[in-house]
C-alpha positions in Angstrom: 57.9 133.7 136.7 56.8 136.9 139.3 53.7 137.7 139.2 53.1 141.7 140.0 49.9 143.0 141.6 48.9 144.7 138.8 49.0 141.4 136.9 47.0 140.1 138.7 44.8 143.4 139.4 43.9 142.7 135.6 42.5 140.1 135.3 40.1 140.2 139.1 38.8 143.5 138.0 36.5 142.8 134.8 35.5 139.3 137.2 34.3 141.5 140.4 32.3 143.5 137.9 30.6 140.8 136.5 29.9 139.9 139.3 28.2 142.3 140.9 26.4 143.9 137.9 25.4 139.8 137.1 23.7 139.3 141.0 20.8 141.6 141.5 20.8 140.7 138.3 20.2 137.1 138.8 18.0 137.0 142.4 15.2 138.9 140.9 15.6 136.7 137.6 15.3 133.8 140.3 12.3 135.5 142.5 10.4 136.4 139.8 10.9 133.1 138.3 10.6 131.5 141.1 7.2 133.3 142.0 5.8 132.4 138.4 6.1 128.7 138.7 5.2 128.7 142.5 1.8 130.4 142.2 1.6 127.7 138.3 2.7 124.6 140.4 -0.2 126.3 143.4 -2.9 126.4 140.5 -2.2 123.4 139.2 -2.4 122.0 143.2 -5.8 123.5 143.8 -7.5 122.1 140.1 -5.6 118.7 140.8 -9.3 116.0 141.4 -7.8 112.7 142.0 -5.6 111.9 145.1 -2.9 110.7 142.8 -3.4 114.2 140.4 -3.1 116.3 144.1 0.0 114.4 145.6 1.9 115.1 143.0 0.7 118.5 142.7 1.9 118.9 146.2 5.4 117.6 145.6 6.4 119.3 142.5 5.2 122.3 144.7 7.2 121.3 147.7 10.2 120.6 144.9 10.3 124.1 143.5 10.4 126.2 146.4 13.0 123.8 147.9 15.1 124.2 144.7 14.1 127.9 144.3 14.9 128.4 147.8 18.8 127.1 147.5 19.3 129.0 144.8 17.9 132.1 146.4 21.1 131.1 149.5 23.4 130.0 147.0 22.9 133.5 144.9 23.1 135.8 148.4 26.2 133.3 149.2 27.5 134.2 146.8 27.0 137.8 146.9 28.7 137.6 150.6 32.2 135.6 149.2 32.4 138.2 147.1 32.1 140.9 149.4 34.7 138.9 152.0 36.8 138.2 148.7 37.0 142.0 147.7 37.9 142.9 151.4 40.7 140.2 151.2 42.2 141.4 148.2 42.7 145.0 149.0 44.1 144.2 152.2 46.6 141.5 150.6 50.2 142.2 150.7 52.0 140.6 148.4 55.3 140.9 149.5 
């Protein structure tokens, strides 16, 4: 079973197009949701009166920031990986 470059190209091109369209949208969505959620948690932190509530809100805010930073970094890495894969794909020799 021989698979030609054209066969693989028909499969890969739509996937690469989808990823290249979806990544900027996802980055914007994660950034805006992260900012809104951190603001909400910051308000909870500021309004906390009991020491336990204060500590709980502080930990929730810290965990949210870490989570959104990780998601953002992973999306950036995916975008870099797509460009590396595209460069590799365009120069691959099928013989």
